[in-house]
Each structure stands twice: as C-alpha cells, then as structure tokens.
N, CA, C and O atoms as a Tinker XYZ file with bonds, in Angstrom:
   416  protein
     1  N    -17.852000  -51.123000  -35.653000    73     2
     2  CA   -17.351000  -52.724000  -35.877000    64     1     3
     3  C    -18.521000  -53.074000  -36.397000    63     2     4     5
     4  O    -19.499000  -52.613000  -35.808000    81     3
     5  N    -18.692000  -53.649000  -37.183000    73     3     6
     6  CA   -19.646000  -54.355000  -38.047000    64     5     7
     7  C    -20.226000  -55.641000  -37.482000    63     6     8     9
     8  O    -19.570000  -56.296000  -36.672000    81     7
     9  N    -21.466000  -56.034000  -37.890000    73     7    10
    10  CA   -21.984000  -57.752000  -37.297000    64     9    11
    11  C    -21.108000  -58.365000  -37.645000    63    10    12    13
    12  O    -20.350000  -58.792000  -36.774000    81    11
    13  N    -20.830000  -58.676000  -39.071000    73    11    14
    14  CA   -19.647000  -59.579000  -39.528000    64    13    15
    15  C    -18.226000  -59.733000  -38.369000    63    14    16    17
    16  O    -17.879000  -60.802000  -37.868000    81    15
    17  N    -17.654000  -58.581000  -38.159000    73    15    18
    18  CA   -16.465000  -58.435000  -37.345000    64    17    19
    19  C    -17.045000  -58.912000  -35.859000    63    18    20    21
    20  O    -16.466000  -59.673000  -35.084000    81    19
    21  N    -17.865000  -58.505000  -35.732000    73    19    22
    22  CA   -18.197000  -59.249000  -34.177000    64    21    23
    23  C    -18.219000  -60.642000  -34.200000    63    22    24    25
    24  O    -17.401000  -61.209000  -33.475000    81    23
    25  N    -19.240000  -61.552000  -35.106000    73    23    26
    26  CA   -19.217000  -62.873000  -35.187000    64    25    27
    27  C    -17.671000  -63.159000  -35.217000    63    26    28    29
    28  O    -17.083000  -63.813000  -34.356000    81    27
    29  N    -17.111000  -62.604000  -36.282000    73    27    30
    30  CA   -15.755000  -63.364000  -36.191000    64    29    31
    31  C    -14.715000  -63.378000  -35.214000    63    30    32    33
    32  O    -13.929000  -64.323000  -35.144000    81    31
    33  N    -14.658000  -62.349000  -34.425000    73    31    34
    34  CA   -14.120000  -61.970000  -33.135000    64    33    35
    35  C    -14.754000  -62.983000  -32.346000    63    34    36    37
    36  O    -13.963000  -63.860000  -32.000000    81    35
    37  N    -16.049000  -63.154000  -31.913000    73    35    38
    38  CA   -16.632000  -64.104000  -31.121000    64    37    39
    39  C    -16.158000  -65.575000  -31.396000    63    38    40    41
    40  O    -15.808000  -66.384000  -30.537000    81    39
    41  N    -16.204000  -65.749000  -32.596000    73    39    42
    42  CA   -15.301000  -67.264000  -33.173000    64    41    43
    43  C    -13.856000  -67.205000  -32.561000    63    42    44    45
    44  O    -13.588000  -68.124000  -31.788000    81    43
    45  N    -13.066000  -66.439000  -32.747000    73    43    46
    46  CA   -11.857000  -66.609000  -32.389000    64    45    47
    47  C    -11.519000  -66.229000  -30.928000    63    46    48    49
    48  O    -10.391000  -66.559000  -30.561000    81    47
    49  N    -12.346000  -65.559000  -29.988000    73    47    50
    50  CA   -12.185000  -65.789000  -28.678000    64    49    51
    51  C    -12.762000  -67.273000  -28.047000    63    50    52    53
    52  O    -12.189000  -67.821000  -27.105000    81    51
    53  N    -13.944000  -67.825000  -28.682000    73    51    54
    54  CA   -14.174000  -69.258000  -28.616000    64    53    55
    55  C    -13.195000  -70.196000  -28.829000    63    54    56    57
    56  O    -13.119000  -71.134000  -28.036000    81    55
    57  N    -12.316000  -70.107000  -29.892000    73    55    58
    58  CA   -11.521000  -70.909000  -30.125000    64    57    59
    59  C    -10.232000  -70.852000  -29.406000    63    58    60    61
    60  O     -9.430000  -71.781000  -29.307000    81    59
    61  N    -10.117000  -69.655000  -28.911000    73    59    62
    62  CA    -8.722000  -69.472000  -27.928000    64    61    63
    63  C     -9.299000  -70.294000  -26.632000    63    62    64    65
    64  O     -8.688000  -71.236000  -26.128000    81    63
    65  N    -10.713000  -69.746000  -26.110000    73    63    66
    66  CA   -10.654000  -70.092000  -24.853000    64    65    67
    67  C    -10.839000  -71.742000  -24.962000    63    66    68    69
    68  O    -10.384000  -72.437000  -24.054000    81    67
    69  N    -11.329000  -72.182000  -25.779000    73    67    70
    70  CA   -11.509000  -74.104000  -25.752000    64    69    71
    71  C    -10.023000  -74.570000  -26.049000    63    70    72    73
    72  O     -9.507000  -75.530000  -25.478000    81    71
    73  N     -9.410000  -73.817000  -26.969000    73    71    74
    74  CA    -7.818000  -74.687000  -26.734000    64    73    75
    75  C     -7.447000  -74.059000  -25.555000    63    74    76    77
    76  O     -7.182000  -75.084000  -24.927000    81    75
    77  N     -7.152000  -72.865000  -24.514000    73    75    78
    78  CA    -6.514000  -73.002000  -23.381000    64    77    79
    79  C     -7.229000  -73.601000  -22.600000    63    78    80    81
    80  O     -6.506000  -74.063000  -21.717000    81    79
    81  N     -8.699000  -73.956000  -22.366000    73    79    82
    82  CA    -9.209000  -74.870000  -21.722000    64    81    83
    83  C     -8.603000  -76.279000  -21.664000    63    82    84    85
    84  O     -8.200000  -76.864000  -20.658000    81    83
    85  N     -8.613000  -76.657000  -22.767000    73    83    86
    86  CA    -8.272000  -78.055000  -23.177000    64    85    87
    87  C     -6.876000  -78.380000  -22.910000    63    86    88    89
    88  O     -6.315000  -79.469000  -22.785000    81    87
    89  N     -6.400000  -77.050000  -22.848000    73    87    90
    90  CA    -4.639000  -77.510000  -22.688000    64    89    91
    91  C     -4.693000  -77.586000  -21.074000    63    90    92    93
    92  O     -4.192000  -78.510000  -20.433000    81    91
    93  N     -5.226000  -76.719000  -20.629000    73    91    94
    94  CA    -5.232000  -76.643000  -18.910000    64    93    95
    95  C     -5.607000  -78.139000  -18.277000    63    94    96    97
    96  O     -5.087000  -78.735000  -17.333000    81    95
    97  N     -6.536000  -78.460000  -19.018000    73    95    98
    98  CA    -7.645000  -79.868000  -18.454000    64    97    99
    99  C     -6.588000  -80.623000  -18.312000    63    98   100   101
   100  O     -6.190000  -81.064000  -17.234000    81    99
   101  N     -5.907000  -80.875000  -19.762000    73    99   102
   102  CA    -4.693000  -81.840000  -19.903000    64   101   103
   103  C     -3.493000  -81.991000  -19.048000    63   102   104   105
   104  O     -2.833000  -83.002000  -18.807000    81   103
   105  N     -3.330000  -80.581000  -18.578000    73   103   106
   106  CA    -1.925000  -80.429000  -17.852000    64   105   107
   107  C     -2.365000  -80.599000  -16.487000    63   106   108   109
   108  O     -1.420000  -80.992000  -15.802000    81   107
   109  N     -3.723000  -80.417000  -15.641000    73   107   110
   110  CA    -3.979000  -80.680000  -14.528000    64   109   111
   111  C     -5.517000  -80.077000  -14.595000    63   110   112   113
   112  O     -5.927000  -78.960000  -14.909000    81   111
   113  N     -6.141000  -81.180000  -14.206000    73   111   114
   114  CA    -7.654000  -81.698000  -14.579000    64   113   115
   115  C     -8.039000  -80.539000  -13.131000    63   114   116   117
   116  O     -8.350000  -79.360000  -13.300000    81   115
   117  N     -7.923000  -81.216000  -11.760000    73   115   118
   118  CA    -8.385000  -80.680000  -10.842000    64   117   119
   119  C     -8.170000  -79.051000  -10.735000    63   118   120   121
   120  O     -9.034000  -78.374000  -10.179000    81   119
   121  N     -6.987000  -78.447000  -11.287000    73   119   122
   122  CA    -6.795000  -77.177000  -11.061000    64   121   123
   123  C     -7.757000  -76.346000  -12.243000    63   122   124   125
   124  O     -8.422000  -75.361000  -11.921000    81   123
   125  N     -7.736000  -76.804000  -13.439000    73   123   126
   126  CA    -8.538000  -76.467000  -14.336000    64   125   127
   127  C    -10.185000  -76.140000  -14.178000    63   126   128   129
   128  O    -10.857000  -75.164000  -14.510000    81   127
   129  N    -10.515000  -77.401000  -13.520000    73   127   130
   130  CA   -11.959000  -77.352000  -13.419000    64   129   131
   131  C    -12.313000  -76.355000  -11.879000    63   130   132   133
   132  O    -13.441000  -76.076000  -11.472000    81   131
   133  N    -11.139000  -76.003000  -11.304000    73   131   134
   134  CA   -11.393000  -75.007000  -10.114000    64   133   135
   135  C    -11.293000  -73.370000  -11.009000    63   134   136   137
   136  O    -12.156000  -72.492000  -10.985000    81   135
   137  N     -9.892000  -73.336000  -11.795000    73   135   138
   138  CA    -9.827000  -72.022000  -12.565000    64   137   139
   139  C    -11.026000  -71.718000  -13.560000    63   138   140   141
   140  O    -11.530000  -70.597000  -13.623000    81   139
   141  N    -11.478000  -72.865000  -14.387000    73   139   142
   142  CA   -12.193000  -72.314000  -15.191000    64   141   143
   143  C    -13.521000  -72.281000  -14.720000    63   142   144   145
   144  O    -14.355000  -71.694000  -15.409000    81   143
   145  N    -13.902000  -72.887000  -13.518000    73   143   146
   146  CA   -15.259000  -72.978000  -12.809000    64   145   147
   147  C    -16.407000  -73.948000  -13.973000    63   146   148   149
   148  O    -17.520000  -73.613000  -14.379000    81   147
   149  N    -15.689000  -75.096000  -14.239000    73   147   150
   150  CA   -16.382000  -76.189000  -15.055000    64   149   151
   151  C    -16.452000  -77.279000  -13.886000    63   150   152   153
   152  O    -15.788000  -77.479000  -12.869000    81   151
   153  N    -17.559000  -77.896000  -14.486000    73   151   154
   154  CA   -17.939000  -79.317000  -13.718000    64   153   155
   155  C    -17.006000  -80.476000  -14.405000    63   154   156   157
   156  O    -16.576000  -80.403000  -15.557000    81   155
   157  N    -16.801000  -81.411000  -13.622000    73   155   158
   158  CA   -16.221000  -82.771000  -14.126000    64   157   159
   159  C    -16.364000  -83.320000  -15.311000    63   158   160   161
   160  O    -15.484000  -83.819000  -16.012000    81   159
   161  N    -17.633000  -83.207000  -15.550000    73   159   162
   162  CA   -18.301000  -83.919000  -16.638000    64   161   163
   163  C    -18.105000  -82.736000  -18.062000    63   162   164   165
   164  O    -18.232000  -83.207000  -19.192000    81   163
   165  N    -17.843000  -81.451000  -17.924000    73   163   166
   166  CA   -18.077000  -80.764000  -19.206000    64   165   167
   167  C    -16.275000  -80.959000  -19.378000    63   166   168   169
   168  O    -15.675000  -80.933000  -20.452000    81   167
   169  N    -15.724000  -81.133000  -18.156000    73   167   170
   170  CA   -13.938000  -80.822000  -18.272000    64   169   171
   171  C    -13.472000  -82.325000  -19.326000    63   170   172   173
   172  O    -12.775000  -82.306000  -20.341000    81   171
   173  N    -14.050000  -83.387000  -18.744000    73   171   174
   174  CA   -14.005000  -84.629000  -19.522000    64   173   175
   175  C    -14.302000  -84.539000  -21.099000    63   174   176   177
   176  O    -13.570000  -84.901000  -22.021000    81   175
   177  N    -15.723000  -83.888000  -21.162000    73   175   178
   178  CA   -15.729000  -83.894000  -22.871000    64   177   179
   179  C    -14.829000  -82.949000  -23.162000    63   178   180   181
   180  O    -14.124000  -83.264000  -24.121000    81   179
   181  N    -14.502000  -81.517000  -22.513000    73   179   182
   182  CA   -13.563000  -80.851000  -23.067000    64   181   183
   183  C    -12.229000  -81.583000  -23.377000    63   182   184   185
   184  O    -11.636000  -81.359000  -24.432000    81   183
   185  N    -11.857000  -82.277000  -22.645000    73   183   186
   186  CA   -10.531000  -82.747000  -22.537000    64   185   187
   187  C    -10.280000  -83.966000  -23.858000    63   186   188   189
   188  O     -9.168000  -84.467000  -24.019000    81   187
   189  N    -11.432000  -84.324000  -24.708000    73   187   190
   190  CA   -11.613000  -85.489000  -25.589000    64   189   191
   191  C    -12.120000  -85.041000  -26.859000    63   190   192   193
   192  O    -12.496000  -85.859000  -27.700000    81   191
   193  N    -12.158000  -83.756000  -27.064000    73   191   194
   194  CA   -12.510000  -82.957000  -28.234000    64   193   195
   195  C    -11.388000  -83.337000  -29.424000    63   194   196   197
   196  O    -10.234000  -83.245000  -29.004000    81   195
   197  N    -11.465000  -83.604000  -30.340000    73   195   198
   198  CA   -10.857000  -83.289000  -31.506000    64   197   199
   199  C    -10.731000  -82.068000  -31.839000    63   198   200   201
   200  O    -11.447000  -81.160000  -31.418000    81   199
   201  N     -9.304000  -81.885000  -33.052000    73   199   202
   202  CA    -9.317000  -80.522000  -33.317000    64   201   203
   203  C    -10.525000  -79.807000  -34.183000    63   202   204   205
   204  O    -10.923000  -78.653000  -34.024000    81   203
   205  N    -10.973000  -80.699000  -35.063000    73   203   206
   206  CA   -12.066000  -80.589000  -35.679000    64   205   207
   207  C    -13.293000  -80.280000  -34.717000    63   206   208   209
   208  O    -13.846000  -79.206000  -34.955000    81   207
   209  N    -13.746000  -80.933000  -33.811000    73   207   210
   210  CA   -14.858000  -80.599000  -32.869000    64   209   211
   211  C    -14.373000  -79.337000  -32.277000    63   210   212   213
   212  O    -15.255000  -78.480000  -32.341000    81   211
   213  N    -13.378000  -78.952000  -31.769000    73   211   214
   214  CA   -13.066000  -77.637000  -30.969000    64   213   215
   215  C    -13.193000  -76.528000  -32.038000    63   214   216   217
   216  O    -13.522000  -75.367000  -31.797000    81   215
   217  N    -12.868000  -77.071000  -33.330000    73   215   218
   218  CA   -13.513000  -75.443000  -34.404000    64   217   219
   219  C    -15.063000  -75.652000  -34.728000    63   218   220   221
   220  O    -15.802000  -74.678000  -34.876000    81   219
   221  N    -15.435000  -76.718000  -34.812000    73   219   222
   222  CA   -17.118000  -76.860000  -35.020000    64   221   223
   223  C    -17.580000  -76.010000  -33.708000    63   222   224   225
   224  O    -18.426000  -75.118000  -33.786000    81   223
   225  N    -16.980000  -76.355000  -32.581000    73   223   226
   226  CA   -17.774000  -75.840000  -31.491000    64   225   227
   227  C    -17.523000  -74.235000  -31.443000    63   226   228   229
   228  O    -18.399000  -73.405000  -31.201000    81   227
   229  N    -16.449000  -74.017000  -31.661000    73   227   230
   230  CA   -16.005000  -72.378000  -31.862000    64   229   231
   231  C    -16.468000  -71.977000  -32.594000    63   230   232   233
   232  O    -16.362000  -70.765000  -32.406000    81   231
   233  N    -17.118000  -72.179000  -33.632000    73   231   234
   234  CA   -17.901000  -71.347000  -34.654000    64   233   235
   235  C    -19.523000  -71.251000  -34.237000    63   234   236   237
   236  O    -20.407000  -71.126000  -35.084000    81   235
   237  N    -19.724000  -71.315000  -33.060000    73   235   238
   238  CA   -20.964000  -70.632000  -32.619000    64   237   239
   239  C    -20.746000  -69.046000  -32.558000    63   238   240   241
   240  O    -19.692000  -68.432000  -32.395000    81   239
   241  N    -22.403000  -68.427000  -32.783000    73   239   242
   242  CA   -22.477000  -67.115000  -32.768000    64   241   243
   243  C    -22.360000  -66.657000  -31.297000    63   242   244   245
   244  O    -22.295000  -65.489000  -30.913000    81   243
   245  N    -22.346000  -67.668000  -30.610000    73   243   246
   246  CA   -22.468000  -66.849000  -28.879000    64   245   247
   247  C    -21.253000  -67.479000  -28.040000    63   246   248   249
   248  O    -20.756000  -68.602000  -28.121000    81   247
   249  N    -20.951000  -66.454000  -27.252000    73   247   250
   250  CA   -19.398000  -66.688000  -26.470000    64   249   251
   251  C    -19.777000  -67.685000  -25.643000    63   250   252   253
   252  O    -20.739000  -67.587000  -24.881000    81   251
   253  N    -18.913000  -68.875000  -25.764000    73   251   254
   254  CA   -18.992000  -69.788000  -24.770000    64   253   255
   255  C    -18.516000  -69.741000  -23.638000    63   254   256   257
   256  O    -19.055000  -70.530000  -22.862000    81   255
   257  N    -17.189000  -68.730000  -22.944000    73   255   258
   258  CA   -16.919000  -68.232000  -22.018000    64   257   259
   259  C    -17.630000  -67.227000  -21.589000    63   258   260   261
   260  O    -18.121000  -66.381000  -22.336000    81   259
   261  N    -17.777000  -67.248000  -19.934000    73   259   262
   262  CA   -18.554000  -66.303000  -19.239000    64   261   263
   263  C    -18.184000  -66.004000  -18.094000    63   262   264   265
   264  O    -17.301000  -66.700000  -17.593000    81   263
   265  N    -18.683000  -65.006000  -17.417000    73   263   266
   266  CA   -18.096000  -64.408000  -16.002000    64   265   267
   267  C    -18.462000  -65.707000  -14.970000    63   266   268   269
   268  O    -19.569000  -66.242000  -15.032000    81   267
   269  N    -17.591000  -66.086000  -14.171000    73   267   270
   270  CA   -17.864000  -66.781000  -13.331000    64   269   271
   271  C    -18.962000  -66.710000  -12.132000    63   270   272   273
   272  O    -19.414000  -67.624000  -11.443000    81   271
   273  N    -19.244000  -65.280000  -12.116000    73   271   274
   274  CA   -19.472000  -64.928000  -10.863000    64   273   275
   275  C    -20.850000  -63.786000  -11.208000    63   274   276   277
   276  O    -20.831000  -62.962000  -12.122000    81   275
   277  N    -21.818000  -63.960000  -10.384000    73   275   278
   278  CA   -22.721000  -62.789000  -10.872000    64   277   279
   279  C    -22.867000  -61.768000   -9.631000    63   278   280   281
   280  O    -23.647000  -60.819000   -9.718000    81   279
   281  N    -22.143000  -61.978000   -8.548000    73   279   282
   282  CA   -21.983000  -61.167000   -7.193000    64   281   283
   283  C    -21.187000  -59.894000   -7.774000    63   282   284   285
   284  O    -20.164000  -60.091000   -8.429000    81   283
   285  N    -21.618000  -58.694000   -7.552000    73   283   286
   286  CA   -20.705000  -57.644000   -7.689000    64   285   287
   287  C    -19.636000  -57.313000   -6.856000    63   286   288   289
   288  O    -18.643000  -56.618000   -7.069000    81   287
   289  N    -20.084000  -58.055000   -5.667000    73   287   290
   290  CA   -18.866000  -57.585000   -4.724000    64   289   291
   291  C    -17.424000  -58.712000   -5.421000    63   290   292   293
   292  O    -16.269000  -58.333000   -5.227000    81   291
   293  N    -17.604000  -59.614000   -5.946000    73   291   294
   294  CA   -16.347000  -60.269000   -6.143000    64   293   295
   295  C    -15.766000  -59.384000   -7.576000    63   294   296   297
   296  O    -14.585000  -59.367000   -7.923000    81   295
   297  N    -16.540000  -58.899000   -8.065000    73   295   298
   298  CA   -16.158000  -58.059000   -9.138000    64   297   299
   299  C    -15.102000  -57.002000   -8.666000    63   298   300   301
   300  O    -13.936000  -56.890000   -9.044000    81   299
   301  N    -15.835000  -56.204000   -7.688000    73   299   302
   302  CA   -15.251000  -55.388000   -7.340000    64   301   303
   303  C    -13.986000  -55.401000   -6.495000    63   302   304   305
   304  O    -13.100000  -54.552000   -6.402000    81   303
   305  N    -14.172000  -56.929000   -5.733000    73   303   306
   306  CA   -12.663000  -57.218000   -5.066000    64   305   307
   307  C    -11.519000  -57.530000   -6.200000    63   306   308   309
   308  O    -10.315000  -57.576000   -5.950000    81   307
   309  N    -11.870000  -57.653000   -6.970000    73   307   310
   310  CA   -10.957000  -58.135000   -8.378000    64   309   311
   311  C    -10.546000  -56.784000   -8.936000    63   310   312   313
   312  O     -9.387000  -56.691000   -9.340000    81   311
   313  N    -11.119000  -56.021000   -8.991000    73   311   314
   314  CA   -10.974000  -54.915000   -9.857000    64   313   315
   315  C    -10.453000  -53.499000   -8.756000    63   314   316   317
   316  O    -10.262000  -52.361000   -9.184000    81   315
   317  N    -10.311000  -53.881000   -7.428000    73   315   318
   318  CA    -9.915000  -52.782000   -6.675000    64   317   319
   319  C     -8.538000  -52.964000   -6.784000    63   318   320   321
   320  O     -8.040000  -54.078000   -6.941000    81   319
   321  N     -7.683000  -51.597000   -6.685000    73   319   322
   322  CA    -6.390000  -51.361000   -6.488000    64   321   323
   323  C     -5.713000  -50.889000   -5.087000    63   322   324   325
   324  O     -5.214000  -49.764000   -5.094000    81   323
   325  N     -5.657000  -51.563000   -4.021000    73   323   326
   326  CA    -5.402000  -51.293000   -3.035000    64   325   327
   327  C     -4.148000  -51.831000   -2.466000    63   326   328   329
   328  O     -3.541000  -52.635000   -3.174000    81   327
   329  N     -3.566000  -51.474000   -1.103000    73   327   330
   330  CA    -2.374000  -51.894000   -0.842000    64   329   331
   331  C     -2.462000  -53.629000   -0.499000    63   330   332   333
   332  O     -1.522000  -54.424000   -0.465000    81   331
   333  N     -3.857000  -53.876000   -0.276000    73   331   334
   334  CA    -3.851000  -55.517000    0.132000    64   333   335
   335  C     -4.728000  -55.984000   -1.094000    63   334   336   337
   336  O     -5.891000  -56.378000   -1.001000    81   335
   337  N     -4.009000  -55.883000   -2.236000    73   335   338
   338  CA    -4.408000  -56.446000   -3.605000    64   337   339
   339  C     -4.332000  -57.797000   -3.287000    63   338   340   341
   340  O     -5.434000  -58.338000   -3.381000    81   339
   341  N     -3.211000  -58.718000   -2.863000    73   339   342
   342  CA    -3.244000  -60.156000   -2.633000    64   341   343
   343  C     -4.333000  -60.552000   -1.729000    63   342   344   345
   344  O     -4.844000  -61.635000   -2.015000    81   343
   345  N     -4.855000  -59.882000   -0.614000    73   343   346
   346  CA    -5.570000  -60.283000    0.210000    64   345   347
   347  C     -7.013000  -60.394000   -0.487000    63   346   348   349
   348  O     -7.729000  -61.387000   -0.355000    81   347
   349  N     -7.397000  -59.137000   -1.330000    73   347   350
   350  CA    -8.507000  -59.115000   -2.044000    64   349   351
   351  C     -8.637000  -60.491000   -2.808000    63   350   352   353
   352  O     -9.515000  -61.324000   -2.583000    81   351
   353  N     -7.655000  -60.601000   -3.720000    73   351   354
   354  CA    -7.567000  -61.719000   -4.803000    64   353   355
   355  C     -8.010000  -62.884000   -4.148000    63   354   356   357
   356  O     -8.919000  -63.578000   -4.603000    81   355
   357  N     -7.193000  -63.222000   -2.720000    73   355   358
   358  CA    -7.534000  -64.393000   -2.059000    64   357   359
   359  C     -8.712000  -64.427000   -1.594000    63   358   360   361
   360  O     -9.266000  -65.504000   -1.375000    81   359
   361  N     -9.333000  -63.186000   -1.349000    73   359   362
   362  CA   -10.693000  -63.315000   -0.810000    64   361   363
   363  C    -11.629000  -63.768000   -1.490000    63   362   364   365
   364  O    -12.405000  -64.656000   -1.138000    81   363
   365  N    -11.617000  -62.959000   -2.917000    73   363   366
   366  CA   -12.373000  -63.447000   -4.493000    64   365   367
   367  C    -12.377000  -64.775000   -4.695000    63   366   368   369
   368  O    -13.408000  -65.312000   -5.101000    81   367
   369  N    -11.223000  -65.514000   -4.444000    73   367   370
   370  CA   -10.828000  -66.843000   -4.947000    64   369   371
   371  C    -11.642000  -67.681000   -3.934000    63   370   372   373
   372  O    -12.201000  -68.709000   -4.316000    81   371
   373  N    -11.720000  -67.273000   -2.679000    73   371   374
   374  CA   -12.360000  -68.256000   -1.652000    64   373   375
   375  C    -14.108000  -68.078000   -2.019000    63   374   376   377
   376  O    -14.885000  -69.013000   -1.827000    81   375
   377  N    -14.459000  -67.023000   -2.451000    73   375   378
   378  CA   -15.809000  -66.734000   -2.728000    64   377   379
   379  C    -16.111000  -67.224000   -3.912000    63   378   380   381
   380  O    -17.243000  -67.699000   -4.011000    81   379
   381  N    -15.292000  -67.254000   -5.029000    73   379   382
   382  CA   -15.845000  -68.011000   -6.418000    64   381   383
   383  C    -15.615000  -69.598000   -6.238000    63   382   384   385
   384  O    -16.386000  -70.305000   -6.887000    81   383
   385  N    -14.744000  -70.183000   -5.515000    73   383   386
   386  CA   -14.624000  -71.473000   -5.069000    64   385   387
   387  C    -15.791000  -72.312000   -4.298000    63   386   388   389
   388  O    -15.859000  -73.513000   -4.035000    81   387
   389  N    -16.663000  -71.259000   -4.039000    73   387   390
   390  CA   -17.851000  -71.855000   -3.082000    64   389   391
   391  C    -18.950000  -71.823000   -3.946000    63   390   392   393
   392  O    -19.997000  -72.296000   -3.503000    81   391
   393  N    -18.942000  -71.292000   -5.274000    73   391   394
   394  CA   -19.896000  -71.269000   -6.039000    64   393   395
   395  C    -20.004000  -72.349000   -6.729000    63   394   396   397
   396  O    -18.952000  -72.898000   -7.053000    81   395
   397  N    -21.288000  -72.953000   -7.143000    73   395   398
   398  CA   -21.341000  -74.176000   -7.978000    64   397   399
   399  C    -20.336000  -73.929000   -9.328000    63   398   400   401
   400  O    -19.714000  -72.897000   -9.580000    81   399
   401  N    -20.359000  -75.006000  -10.006000    73   399   402
   402  CA   -19.134000  -75.097000  -11.427000    64   401   403
   403  C    -20.865000  -74.994000  -12.304000    63   402   404   405
   404  O    -22.026000  -75.194000  -11.947000    81   403
   405  N    -20.216000  -74.596000  -13.508000    73   403   406
   406  CA   -21.373000  -74.598000  -14.699000    64   405   407
   407  C    -21.623000  -75.805000  -15.076000    63   406   408   409
   408  O    -20.738000  -76.643000  -15.253000    81   407
   409  N    -22.863000  -76.015000  -15.239000    73   407   410
   410  CA   -23.507000  -77.215000  -15.837000    64   409   411
   411  C    -23.860000  -77.143000  -17.254000    63   410   412   413
   412  O    -24.619000  -76.196000  -17.461000    81   411
   413  N    -23.639000  -77.661000  -18.058000    73   411   414
   414  CA   -24.094000  -77.455000  -19.591000    64   413   415
   415  C    -25.729000  -77.917000  -19.527000    63   414   416
   416  O    -26.419000  -77.887000  -20.546000    81   415
C-alpha cells in the first residue's frame, strides 16, 4: 500500500466517521455523546457542520476517530470470546462510561 493510498483511506474513514457521528448526534445526542466518547461541546459543533465543512475536516491527513480507551483490560474484555460475552461487554461499557470525554 502506497502513501497516497493510505492518505486516501484515512480521508475516507474520516468522512465516514464524521457522517456517522453527525447522524447519531442528530438522532439522539445523549446516546451519541456516550457512544462516541465526545464532550457536549464537540457534539454541538459536529451537529451543525455543513456538508462542505465535513468534507474539509475529513480531508485531514490524520485519523479523527481514535480508541476511547487506553486501558488494555477494556480491550481484552471486548475481544474475549467467553460464555459470558454480554457480561464482559456490559462491564467494559461501565468502565468506558467512567472515563472522561474527549476534548478538542
């Protein structure tokens, strides 16, 4: 994969993420804030971006979405396939809810 292909894929991922985030925020802001790990201020900004602004923002050469957690225990819970999968997912959601929202 070339550098140009990687940059193109990042831009595509950014646009998809921004469009999904905006759609989620407009449908149910409180749920979107929780699920995306955003602050209310960032959610308010994303909600009101025009299509042109979304395109401009998505053309960054950096990924805009990032993992919500730094704790490997949470990642382990989400990726483990045990009989109690739903319990592990619920526990991970509780731990992630306790983390502060991303602030720009």
